[in-house]
Structure formats: C-alpha cells, structure tokens
N, C-alpha and C positions, 0 to 999 in steps of 0.2 A: 653551680654547681651539674642542678639537677640534667641541665643541657651536654655537660661534659658525660656522665653517668651513660645519656644513650650512645654518644659518642661514642664511649668505649665499648657499648654491649653490641655498637653498630658492628665495630672492627672487629668481633670478636664472631660474629655473624658468620661477617665475611670473608673470613679464617677459614671458617671449620666451611663450608661453602667453598671458596676454590683451590684449598689446601686439602683438607681430609683430615684436621689435622682432632688429637684427641681432645675429649672434653676436659679429662684434665690436663691435655698443656695449655688449654683455652681460658681452663679457669685461673691456673696461674698465670698469665699473661695478663687475663684481664685485673690481678690482684694488684702484681705490678704496675698496673698503668694508674692501679685508685693511687698508691702506695704515691707515686712518683708526682699525682695530681694535685694528693693533699700538700706533699714539701715542696712545690713547688708555690701552691698558693700562701704559703705559713712563714714558709721563708724568702720568697721572690714578690712576695703578691701580683702572681703571674697565671693566669690561665692555659691549660695543654699549649692552646694554639699559639700562643704569643711563647713560646719557648725559643731561649737559644742556646745556641752554639757551651757558652757559658753555662748555663744552667745545667745544663747535663754534665760537663762534664762537673761540677759541683756537687753533684748530687751521687754520680760516680762514687766521687771521694768520701762525700758520707755515710756510703753505703762499707764502704772499706774502713771509715774508723768506726764504723757501729761491728766490725764484723764479720760484716756478710762476707760469707767464703767464693774465692771467683769465678767458680760456673757459674754461679747464683746471680752473682752481679752480670756475667757474658749471657746471662739468660734477659734477663732484665734491659741489657746494652741491647740486646736483637729484634727483642719486642717491641723497644723505641724506635730503632730501624723504620720496620716494619712500619709502625704506625705512621712516621713522619712521610713514609714512602708514600703510602696514602693517601694521606694530606693535599701531596705534592703532584698527586694524579687527581687529585677532586679537586685542586681549581682553590685549597683553600687557603694552602700558605703557599707560595713563591719559593722561599728558603728550605732547605731540608737541616734543620740542627743539628742531628747526629748526622750525618756529612764527616768524614775526616773524622772518627774518635777511634782507637782501637780500643780493641778489645781485650779485657785480662787476659794475661797467660795463663794457661792453664795445664797444671799439669798432667800427668797420663798413667792415676793412683789406676796398681792392678785390684781385679774385683775382688770381691769377697770370698769365697767359698769355703767350702763343704769335703773333708775328706770320701773315701764310701766307705769306711769303716763310720764312721759321725754320722753319713745320707741313712742309712742302717735303720744306724739308733735311731733317729730320726722315726723313721717310717712306722717306726716299731710302736711310738708309743702311744699313740690312740689308744683307748678302750674296743677295739672292734667285735666284743658280746653287745656294746651297746650303741644305738643307731645314730645317733650323729658322731662318736667314737667312731662307728665303720664308715661315714660318709666323710670324714677328716682323715681317716687312711685311706681311704678311696683321691682322694683331694692332694694329697702328699704322694702317692704313685700314676697319677698324669700328671703335678706340676713336673715329674723330676724325668720320667719316661719322657713328657713333652717337650721340657721345653720353653711352656706356656709363660707370658706374662699375669704375672696374677691377676691381673682386669680381665684378661680371655678367659681365666679359667673361671672367676667366680659370672662371667654373666655367658657358660655353656648352655647349651639348649640339648636337651635328647636328640632335635635334625641333629645336630652336627656330628658326632658320632656313631659313625658304622663296625661295631664290634663282629661283622663277618670279615669287612675289611680289616679289621683295625688300625682305621685313619682316625682321628679326627679334624674336621675340617675346619680352621680360623679365617676370619676377616679379618687383618690389623690393621697396622696404622696405615693410613692414604687408602686407605680400603683394599689394600694388597689381601686378594686370597691365596690362602697354601692348604694343604697338605700335609700331616704330619703323624709318622706311625706312631704308634701308643704299645709297642711292646707289649710279651703275652701275660706278664706280671699285671698288668696296672688292669688289661680286658678284663682278665679272671678277677680281677677287684672290684670294677664295673659290671661286668654281669652278677653279683654278687649282689652289690648294691643296689640292683635294680631289680633284682626279689621284693624284696623286703624291706630293708632298710629307709631306702628315701619315700617306700609309702606312709613307717610309719612314725617320721618324721613331719607328713603332711600331713597326716590324720585326719583321711578324708576329702582333703580340701586338693588345690588342682593349684599347678605352678611352670608356667613357662622354661622358669631353668632346674636342671639336670643336681642341683647341690643348693637347692634352698633350704632356708632357714625355716626354724615353728613357727613363724607365720603365713610359712609360704613363700617370702620375698627378695628377692636375684640378695647375695648376702656381700660385705660390702671389702671392699678393697682390704682398710683398716680392720675390720671384725675380726680376717682369716687368717691375716699378721698378728693380731694378737694371739691367734688357736697356736701360728706357730714358734712365738716363741714359746708361749708356754708349754708345748709338749718339748720343744730346746733341752729348757731345766726339765724337767719328766728324762730325757736320752742324756743329760750330764754335759750337754754342751753347753762354754759359760763363752764363745771366742760370739764380738758381736756379729749380728745380722743384717740383712738387710732386705727390701722387700725381692728383689733377684738372688739373691744368696740359692735356693735348686735350680731358674733358671741359667745363670753359672755356673754349677755345681753340672748341669746338664752336659752344658757346654765343654767343659774343662775337662770330665772324665771319657768323654767323645775321644778328642785329640790323646788323651791322655791312652785311649788305647785305639790307637792311627788313623778315627779315621779323618774323610777331607774336609779339610776347607771350606770350598764350596757347597758341600751338602750340608755341613754347622751351620754356615750360614743364611742358606733355605731354609733349612730347620727350627733357626731363629727367625725369619722376618728380617732378614739385617738387607735396606736397599743399596749397601755398599758394606764391600769386605773386606773397608780397612778398620770398619765398626768390633766387624769378628776379631780381627786380628789381633786385638788385643786381648784373645785369649792364647794365643801362642805365647805370648807373654809367661801365660800361668803354667803352659804344660811346662816350660823354657824350666820355669822356680822349680817345679815339681822335678826336672829331670837332674836340676845340683845340687836339690836337698837330699834326692838317694845316692848318687854319685856320691855327697861328702861323706854322706851315713856308712854304707859299704866297698868303696877304694880305700883298699890299703897304702896308698898314695897322697888321698884325696887333702 
C-alpha cells in the first residue's frame, strides 16, 4: 500500500505542475484515489494498477448506493480517468479501465445567492469598533465588491492591492492573472483597516497576509466561513449559505443591474463563458419573481 501512496502523491504533483490545479482540487483527487484504492483492496483484492473496467463500474455503483451526490461521483470518475490515462502514457498498464465509462448525469442547480438587502445586513453584522470585527467587515466588503474566491481572499497580501488605482491583482486557477476593481466603499474600508486595526491584531508581529489571524498566520477558508455563518445569524439570514454565496451575489447583482456577461466572466476569472452563463438563469428567475409580484396580470 505504501507504494501506491507514492504513486498517488506523484500523480498529484504531476497534475499540479502540468495543469496548475489548485491545492484544494489536488487534495480532493488524492482523497478520491486513496478511497478507491482502499475499496479495491477490500472488495476486489486488487491493487490500483490491476483494476478492471468492472471494478470501476462497481465502485461508482457503491458510491451511488452510499448516497454520494452525482457531482461528487463525476469528480471521482474524472480523477480515475486522468490517473489511468497517466499510467497508460507511462507504460505501467496497457489498457485504460476507465475508458468508455459514462459520467453521472448532472443537473444544473442555480447558485444560492443573497438579495441586496440581505448583503447589506450581512456587511453590517461585524462590530467594526473591534479590530477583528473591523477586519471581518473589510473582508466581507472586499469579497462582495470583487467576487473573489474565498481562497483568493484569505491569501491576499498587501502588495496585491493598489488603493490608488482601486484594484486588486489576483492570480487564480491555472496561474491566470486578473485585475479586479474594488469600488469606493471597499477601498475606504481597506484604508481604515490599514491605518490601525491590522496593526492592533498583529500586536507588533509581522505578517505577509493582508487579513492575518491573531497569530499573524493566514486565515483558513474554513475559519472565514465560520465567521460568515456567525454573521449571517446576527443579520437574521436563515437561508443556507455556501462558501461562494457572496461571489454568487456579486455576479448576480452585477447582471441584475445591466452588466455585460463577458465583463462578469473576466471579473470572476472564469476561463469559459458557459461557466458564467449560469448567472443569467439567476437574473431571469429574479425578473420572473418581480413580474409575478408586481404585474397586474401575473
């Protein structure tokens, strides 16, 4: 099994170098491979390099019976495909057992988002008189103003932000760089934050991060998301949230106010316009709700 662990880690390193996948995606792929490897030994008595097409089909069926969502199973199959294609290219195996296996059919759920009044309530929830509350308010303002991914937000450094130009420079997925406008409100909060609360949090220590923890470390995505859920309770927001909720709100509200879809695509850092087009469905649903509520013949 230790040999297979080395194979899995080497495969993840190769994906990182060749495709520039995020560490979160690589971690998910490694977890998928380890889970499949353990199942394969336990249920079929085989190693990864000995897997057959029937093993993969039975494994996917087992995931479905265990309640795994289609999107999660599809990601797992994508991981296995890339892994076995890699083994074929390396000459480790001759036949790819993942060939001709169809991915689970995925629905296209609309992203969960917030209304503009809900966003205002969420932004006002932190106690900005407290240094940490001021930091949290600033992070929420920047997140909503720029549509950053949470991982991009917590990893920001002061050097990435230009308050004179009003932009933040982001290196996103695949090493792609983009400039995102901040807006006056978020820029004002950042200026105030830089004048005192950040130094108060650090207590004389140094940090490479714009939004450090009390230990001067980078805040984790999970820690920031716990903050958002706490502030959502304070704001009286009962609907379920996801790590991308404010990013979805950023995109949806831009489109609701007439922004061009291609502009939103560039701001979000989507490589494909089809990824961004899901937000037009959100805007369309909003228009239908307004029509139903206010039109005399709705």
